C-alpha positions in Angstrom: 27.9 0.3 -17.4 26.7 -3.2 -18.1 30.1 -4.9 -18.1 32.6 -5.6 -15.4 33.1 -2.0 -14.6 31.7 -0.4 -11.5 28.0 0.5 -11.6 27.0 4.0 -10.7 25.1 4.4 -7.4 22.4 7.1 -7.5 22.3 9.8 -4.9 20.0 8.4 -2.2 18.7 11.9 -1.4 17.1 12.1 -4.8 14.8 9.2 -4.1 11.8 11.3 -3.2 9.3 8.8 -4.5 10.5 6.1 -2.1 8.6 7.8 0.7 11.5 9.0 2.9 11.0 12.3 4.6 12.7 15.3 2.8 14.7 16.2 5.9 16.2 12.8 6.5 19.8 12.6 5.4 20.3 8.9 4.3 23.3 6.6 4.4 24.1 5.3 0.9 22.9 1.9 2.0 19.4 3.2 2.3 19.4 4.3 -1.3 20.6 0.9 -2.6 18.2 -1.0 -0.4 15.2 0.5 -1.9 16.3 -0.1 -5.5 17.6 -3.6 -5.2 14.7 -4.6 -3.0 12.2 -3.5 -5.6 13.7 -6.0 -8.1 13.7 -9.0 -5.7 17.5 -8.9 -5.5 19.8 -8.1 -2.6 18.6 -9.9 0.6 21.1 -8.3 3.0 23.7 -5.6 3.3 26.5 -7.8 2.0 24.8 -8.2 -1.3 24.2 -4.5 -1.5 27.9 -3.8 -0.6 29.1 -6.3 -3.3 27.0 -4.8 -6.0 27.8 -1.2 -5.0 31.5 -2.1 -5.2 31.1 -3.3 -8.8 29.8 -6.9 -8.4 27.7 -8.2 -11.3 24.0 -9.0 -11.1 23.0 -12.5 -10.1 22.2 -14.7 -13.1 18.7 -14.5 -14.5 18.2 -18.3 -13.9 17.7 -17.5 -10.2 14.3 -16.0 -11.2 12.8 -19.0 -12.9 9.4 -20.5 -11.9 7.2 -18.1 -9.9 10.1 -15.9 -8.9 10.2 -12.3 -10.1 12.4 -11.4 -13.1 14.5 -8.3 -13.1 12.3 -5.2 -13.5 9.3 -6.8 -11.8 8.1 -5.8 -8.3 6.7 -9.2 -7.1 9.4 -9.7 -4.4 9.6 -6.0 -3.4 7.6 -6.0 -0.2 9.6 -8.5 1.8 13.0 -7.3 0.9 12.0 -3.7 1.3 10.9 -4.5 4.8 14.2 -6.2 5.6 16.2 -3.3 4.2 14.0 -0.7 6.0 14.5 -2.4 9.4 18.2 -2.7 9.0 18.6 0.8 7.8 16.5 2.3 10.6 18.4 0.3 13.2 21.9 1.3 12.1 21.3 4.8 10.6 19.2 7.3 12.4 18.4 10.7 10.8 20.0 13.7 12.4 17.7 15.7 14.7 16.2 18.8 13.1 15.5 22.1 14.7 11.8 21.8 13.8 11.5 18.4 15.5 7.9 18.2 14.5 9.5 16.3 11.6 12.6 14.8 13.4 12.3 11.5 15.0 9.3 10.3 13.2 9.5 6.5 13.1 9.0 5.3 9.5 7.4 1.9 9.2 6.7 0.0 6.0 3.1 0.0 4.9 1.2 -2.9 3.3 1.7 -1.4 -0.1 5.5 -1.3 0.2 5.7 2.4 0.7 7.2 4.0 3.8 4.5 5.5 5.9 4.5 7.3 9.3 2.8 4.9 11.8 2.0 6.6 15.0 3.9 9.8 13.9 3.6 12.8 16.2 2.8 15.6 16.0 -0.6 14.9 14.3 -1.6 17.4 11.7 -5.1 18.7 11.9 -7.6 17.4 14.4 -6.3 14.8 16.9 -8.4 11.6 16.9 -10.8 11.5 19.9 -9.3 8.1 20.9 -5.8 9.5 21.1 -7.0 12.6 23.0 -8.9 10.4 25.5 -6.0 8.1 26.2 -3.7 11.2 26.6 -6.2 12.5 29.2 -6.6 9.2 31.0 -3.1 9.4 32.5 -4.1 12.5 34.5 -6.5 10.5 36.6 -3.7 9.7 39.0 -2.8 13.3 39.4 -6.5 14.2 40.1 -6.8 11.5 42.7 -3.6 12.5 44.4 -4.5 16.2 44.3 -8.0 15.6 45.7 -6.7 13.4 48.4 -3.9 15.7 49.5 -5.9 18.9 49.3 -9.3 17.6 50.6 -8.7 14.8 53.0 -5.1 14.5 54.1 -5.1 17.5 56.5 -8.5 16.4 57.9 -7.3 12.8 58.3 -4.0 13.5 60.1 -5.4 16.4 62.1 -8.9 15.4 63.1 -8.6 11.5 62.9 -5.0 10.9 63.9 -4.8 13.9 66.2 -1.7 15.6 64.8 -1.4 19.4 65.1 -2.8 21.1 62.0 0.3 23.3 61.7 2.7 20.3 61.7 0.6 18.5 59.1 0.6 21.6 56.9 4.3 22.1 57.4 5.0 18.5 56.4 2.9 18.8 53.3 4.6 22.1 52.3 8.1 20.6 52.7 7.1 17.6 50.6 5.8 19.9 47.9 8.9 21.9 47.8 11.0 18.8 47.5 8.7 17.5 44.8 9.0 20.8 43.0 12.8 20.2 42.8 12.3 16.7 41.4 9.8 17.8 38.7 12.3 19.7 36.5 14.8 16.8 36.7 12.1 14.3 35.7 11.1 16.6 32.8 14.7 17.1 31.7 15.5 13.4 31.9 12.4 12.5 29.9 13.3 15.0 27.2 16.7 13.3 26.9 15.5 9.7 27.1 16.0 7.7 24.0 14.4 4.2 23.8 12.5 2.3 21.2 9.4 3.2 23.2 10.1 6.9 22.9 10.8 9.4 25.5 7.7 9.3 27.7 6.4 5.7 27.7 9.2 4.2 29.9 8.1 6.5 32.8 4.4 5.7 32.2 5.1 2.0 32.3 7.5 1.9 35.3 6.1 4.4 37.8 2.4 3.4 38.4 2.8 0.3 40.4 5.2 1.8 43.0 2.9 4.8 43.1 -0.1 2.6 44.1 1.9 1.0 46.9 3.0 4.3 48.3 -0.5 5.7 48.1 -1.8 2.8 50.2 0.9 3.3 52.8 0.1 7.0 53.1 -3.4 6.3 54.2 -2.6 3.3 56.4 0.2 4.5 58.8 1.3 2.0 61.3 1.6 3.0 64.9 1.2 6.6 66.2 1.4 9.2 63.4 4.6 11.3 63.4 5.8 14.3 61.4 8.7 12.3 59.9 6.5 9.4 58.8 4.0 11.8 57.1 6.9 13.8 55.5 8.6 10.7 54.0 5.3 9.2 52.8 4.2 12.5 51.2 7.6 12.9 49.4 7.5 9.4 48.1 4.0 9.7 46.7 4.6 13.1 45.1 7.9 12.0 43.5 6.2 9.0 41.9 3.2 11.1 40.7 5.8 13.4 39.1 7.3 10.4 37.2 3.8 9.7 35.8 2.4 13.2 35.3 5.3 15.2 33.9 5.9 12.9 30.9 2.1 12.6 30.4 1.6 16.4 30.4 4.6 16.8 28.0 2.6 14.8 25.4 0.2 17.7 24.8 2.9 19.7 23.0 4.2 16.6 21.2 0.9 15.2 19.9 -0.2 18.5 18.3 1.3 21.9 17.3 -2.1 23.4 16.6 -3.2 26.3 18.9 -6.7 25.0 19.4 -6.0 21.3 19.4 -3.6 21.8 22.4 -6.5 23.4 24.3 -8.7 20.4 23.3 -6.1 18.0 24.6 -5.8 20.0 27.8 -9.6 19.8 28.1 -9.5 16.0 28.1 -6.7 16.1 30.7 -8.8 18.3 33.0 -12.0 16.2 32.5 -10.1 13.0 33.5 -8.1 14.6 36.3 -11.2 16.1 37.8 -13.2 13.0 37.1 -10.7 10.8 38.9 -10.6 13.1 41.9 -14.4 13.5 42.1 -15.0 9.8 41.7 -12.9 9.3 44.8 -14.7 12.1 46.5 -18.0 10.5 45.7 -16.8 7.1 46.9 -15.5 8.7 50.1 -18.8 10.5 50.9 -21.0 7.6 49.7 -19.1 4.4 50.4 -16.0 4.7 52.6 -17.1 7.6 54.9 -20.9 7.9 54.5 -21.8 8.8 58.0 -18.4 9.3 59.7 -15.7 11.4 58.1 -13.6 10.7 61.1 -13.5 6.9 60.7 -9.9 5.6 60.3 -10.9 2.4 58.6 -12.7 4.3 55.9 -9.6 6.2 55.0 -7.7 2.9 54.6 -10.3 1.7 52.1 -10.1 5.1 50.4 -6.3 4.6 49.9 -6.6 1.1 48.5 -9.3 2.1 46.0 -7.3 5.1 44.9 -4.2 3.1 44.4 -6.0 0.7 42.1 -7.4 3.5 40.0 -4.2 5.5 39.8 -2.0 2.6 38.6 -4.7 1.2 36.3 -5.4 4.5 34.5 -1.7 5.4 34.0 -0.9 2.0 32.6 -4.1 2.1 30.4 -3.0 5.5 29.1 0.4 4.2 28.2 -1.0 1.1 26.4 -3.6 3.1 24.6 -1.0 5.6 23.3 1.8 3.1 22.6 1.2 2.8 18.8 0.8 6.6 18.5 3.9 7.7 20.3 6.3 4.8 20.5 9.4 5.0 18.4 13.0 6.2 18.5 13.0 9.9 19.3 15.5 12.4 17.7 18.9 13.0 19.3 19.0 16.4 20.9 21.9 18.7 21.2 23.3 18.7 24.7 25.7 21.0 26.5 27.9 18.0 27.2 28.7 19.3 30.7 27.0 16.6 32.8 24.8 17.7 35.7 25.8 21.4 35.5 25.0 21.5 31.8 21.6 19.9 32.5 20.9 22.5 35.2 21.9 25.2 32.8 19.5 24.0 30.2 16.7 23.8 32.7 17.4 27.4 33.8 17.6 28.5 30.2 14.2 27.0 29.5 12.6 28.4 32.6 14.0 31.9 32.0 11.9 32.5 28.9 9.6 35.5 29.6 6.5 33.5 28.4 7.4 30.7 30.8 7.8 33.0 33.7 4.4 34.6 33.1 2.5 31.3 32.8 4.3 29.9 35.9 3.3 33.0 37.9 -0.3 32.8 36.7 -0.5 29.1 37.5 1.1 29.8 41.0 -1.7 32.3 41.9 -4.5 30.1 40.6 -3.2 26.9 42.3 -2.6 28.8 45.6 -6.2 29.7 45.6 -7.2 26.1 44.7 -5.0 24.7 47.5 -6.7 26.9 50.1 -10.1 26.0 48.7 -9.5 22.3 48.7 -7.9 22.2 52.1 -10.7 24.1 53.7 -13.6 22.6 51.7 -14.5 19.9 54.2 -14.3 22.5 57.0 -16.6 24.7 55.0 -19.0 21.9 54.2 -19.2 20.7 57.9 -19.0 23.9 59.9 -20.3 26.7 57.5 -22.8 25.2 55.2 -23.7 22.2 57.4 -24.0 19.7 54.5 -26.1 16.6 55.1 -24.7 13.2 54.1 -27.0 13.3 51.0 -25.6 16.8 50.1 -22.1 15.5 50.4 -22.9 12.7 47.9 -24.5 15.1 45.4 -21.8 17.6 45.6 -19.2 15.7 43.6 -21.8 15.3 40.8 -22.2 19.1 40.8 -18.5 19.6 40.6 -18.1 17.2 37.7 -20.9 18.9 35.9 -19.0 22.2 36.2 -15.9 20.6 34.7 -17.9 19.4 31.7 -19.3 22.9 31.4 -15.8 24.3 31.5 -14.6 21.9 28.8 -17.4 23.1 26.6 -16.8 26.8 27.4 -13.0 26.8 27.1 -13.0 26.5 23.3 -15.4 29.3 22.5 -13.8 31.6 25.2 -10.4 31.0 23.7 -11.6 31.6 20.1 -13.2 34.9 21.2 -10.5 36.3 23.6 -7.4 34.1 23.1 -5.9 32.1 25.9 -4.7 35.0 28.0 -8.0 36.9 27.5 -10.0 33.8 28.5 -8.1 33.6 31.8 -8.5 37.4 32.5 -12.3 37.1 31.9 -13.2 33.9 33.6 -10.9 33.9 36.7 -12.6 36.9 38.4 -16.1 35.6 37.4 -15.3 32.3 39.2 -14.1 34.2 42.3 -17.4 36.2 42.5 -19.5 33.0 42.7 -17.2 31.5 45.3 -17.1 34.6 47.5 -20.6 35.9 47.0 -22.4 33.3 49.1 -20.0 33.8 52.0 -20.5 37.5 52.0 -24.3 37.1 51.7 -24.2 34.7 54.6 -22.1 37.1 56.7 -24.7 39.9 56.0 -27.6 37.7 57.0 -28.9 37.7 53.4 -28.5 33.9 53.0 -30.9 31.1 54.0 -30.4 29.2 57.2 -27.3 27.0 57.3 -28.2 23.4 56.3 -31.7 24.2 54.9 -32.8 23.0 51.5 -32.9 26.5 50.0 -29.3 27.2 51.2 -28.0 24.0 49.8 -29.7 24.4 46.4 -28.4 28.0 46.1 -24.9 26.8 47.2 -24.9 24.1 44.5 -25.9 26.6 41.8 -23.2 29.0 42.8 -20.6 26.2 43.0 -21.6 25.0 39.5 -21.0 28.5 38.1 -17.9 29.3 40.1 -16.1 26.1 39.3 -17.1 26.3 35.6 -15.4 29.7 35.2 -12.5 28.7 37.4 -11.7 25.5 35.5 -12.1 27.4 32.2 -9.4 29.8 33.3 -7.2 26.8 34.4 -7.6 25.0 31.1 -6.4 28.1 29.2 -3.5 28.6 31.6 -2.2 25.0 31.2 -2.7 25.2 27.4 -0.4 28.2 27.4 2.4 25.9 28.6 2.4 23.9 25.4 2.7 27.1 23.3 5.9 28.1 25.2 7.6 25.0 23.8 8.1 26.6 20.3 9.0 29.9 21.8 11.7 28.2 23.9 12.8 26.2 20.8 13.2 29.4 18.9 15.5 30.7 21.6 17.5 27.6 22.5 17.2 25.2 19.5 15.9 22.5 21.8 12.4 21.1 22.3 11.8 20.9 26.0 8.3 19.7 26.4 9.0 17.8 29.6 11.1 20.5 31.2 8.5 23.2 30.6 5.7 21.0 31.8 7.8 20.3 34.9 8.1 24.1 35.3 4.4 24.4 35.3 4.1 21.6 37.8 6.8 23.1 40.0 4.8 26.3 40.2 1.5 24.4 40.7 2.8 22.1 43.4 4.6 24.7 45.4 1.6 27.0 45.1 -0.7 24.2 46.2 1.5 23.5 49.2 1.5 27.2 50.0 -2.3 27.1 49.8 -2.5 24.1 52.2 -0.1 25.8 54.5 -2.2 29.0 54.3 -5.3 27.0 55.1 -3.6 25.7 58.3 -2.8 29.3 59.3 -6.4 30.3 58.5 -7.7 27.5 60.8 -5.4 28.7 63.6 -6.5 32.3 63.0 -10.1 31.3 63.2 -9.3 29.3 66.4 -11.1 26.2 65.2 -10.3 23.4 67.7 -9.5 19.8 66.7 -12.4 17.2 67.0 -14.9 20.0 67.3 -18.6 19.1 66.6 -20.3 21.4 64.0 -23.1 22.4 66.4 -20.6 23.3 69.2 -18.4 25.8 67.2 -19.1 29.5 68.0 -20.4 31.7 65.3 -17.5 34.1 65.6 -15.1 31.3 64.7 -17.1 30.4 61.6 -17.2 34.1 60.5 -13.5 34.6 60.9 -12.8 31.5 58.9 -15.2 32.3 56.0 -14.2 36.0 55.7 -10.5 35.2 55.8 -11.0 32.6 53.1 -13.0 35.0 50.9 -10.4 37.8 51.1 -7.5 35.4 50.1 -9.4 33.9 47.1 -10.5 37.3 45.8 -6.9 38.7 45.9 -5.5 35.6 44.2 -8.1 35.6 41.4 -7.4 39.3 40.6 -3.7 38.5 40.5 -4.2 35.6 38.2 -6.1 37.7 35.7 -3.6 40.6 35.7 -0.6 38.2 35.3 -2.3 36.3 32.4 -2.8 39.5 30.4 1.0 39.8 30.2 1.4 36.5 28.4 3.2 37.4 25.1 2.0 34.5 22.8 -1.4 34.8 21.1 -2.7 32.8 18.1 -1.0 35.0 15.5 2.4 34.9 17.2 2.2 31.2 17.7 1.3 30.5 14.0 4.0 32.9 12.8 6.6 31.1 15.0 5.6 27.7 13.6 6.0 29.0 10.1 9.4 30.5 10.9 10.6 27.2 12.5 9.4 25.3 9.5 11.2 27.6 7.1 14.4 27.3 9.1 14.1 23.5 9.3 13.8 23.4 5.5 16.6 25.8 4.8 19.1 24.7 7.5 18.3 21.3 9.0 21.3 21.5 11.3 20.5 24.9 12.8 20.5 25.0 16.5 18.2 28.0 17.0 17.4 31.4 15.7 19.7 33.1 18.1 23.3 32.4 19.0 
């Protein structure tokens, strides 16, 4: 009506052309804001409310000069922006089951239409820049993992003089404690709602304290003690969890594609290994070039690592900010406080696919923990690496990681993720164990000779290529469990499930380090022993015990991975089902009661 009677307000959910997502249920104010803003009228909510209640239009004289007249779109952009910001601030859309649509932050584009700026998940191929920044955050985890697994036992045992069993026990306890923290960090990050999103607050706040704690771990004051090592290790691992669990959860958030998740995981592995190997190269070439038992060198190692850890995590957060920042969707909660949260964590972990992938990661990471903890002992006492060989070795390892990142995609396309693990894990083990068995049978070149070192480098390159390929596939499986869990629970739990994988990984790594301490005791290798003074029987016991452990764990990893229930077809069918449910029943909480 044109007179004084009330003017009809159109249904805001019929404004498909305005650019709002089809699943967003709008407040009536949002519908009026778009229409009045497009005519240059209605500068705030009061004007909209007055007109909606029957107020007459403003007189046309208001539009004289260069101002727009009713029906023109000259003043649309500014008023549309104001209305958009106010509506988004006061009226959030309800979360949807298929939260690949829920929570997308809609920002006004230059042409006046609403567009999704930095919306995740990304459809199709993830930009390389985004994938690189997502991987950059894993540098801190790589440095921590390399330091704990490769140098920490040697530093506290051989340099500071602590008993190897006490050092291993302290690190194992710290890992178990850390494993309990991981699910809580993941669950809290899943439920965090800020204008920066769910993950960025952790990536901005945790890196600086992590750097400080890392320096203190490698610069203990006074005589070393079990309690000091335990507290320092717990502090470092807890802060790494605050960085790494939210960062790893982004793999499932950034993309839903079966192959793109593996690509994102490849970037994370390249950066994690790159960070760890860079510190390994600096240790062998700069900080500890001729004396791996020099205390001052480890202090410099800690300072350099702290700078890299904090800088890379902050750089990852800044680089991803425009892609992932924005108000996340509200998630349904049990409403029972801590007990309810623990129940949700248990429910997520109890999914069969989650249990399988956690078991596979546990076996793989136990083997890696043993390997990393014994690596320096093997380099010094078994293979007799020269200082030059120690500097070349990290380059060989990084080459194997690049090879694995190139092999992971074709292997996954050919065999699927579970098949890739089953094929590559045993192959990697053969190239790890083979040289030790050949050496035991006197079929290997003399220890420390050039032929022996070259052959060892080749076997290491192949072994680590296949081993890392299997690890990439395993960690990519974690992202695929997100939708399977969502189908069962109605919640997206990227952080919780990533934390579950880290729980298995860290506990297994701690078990591996503890097992390494037991193997050293079994071999009867004495502290501060010179390589040329160690009896051959000690070296043989150590190398054979290590070979048996890694072989058994590789076979177990392959057998467990074959039981993973999600392949490409199942994943794509589940995505289609969740999409269909989100369209038909936006308020559904899951496919099962």
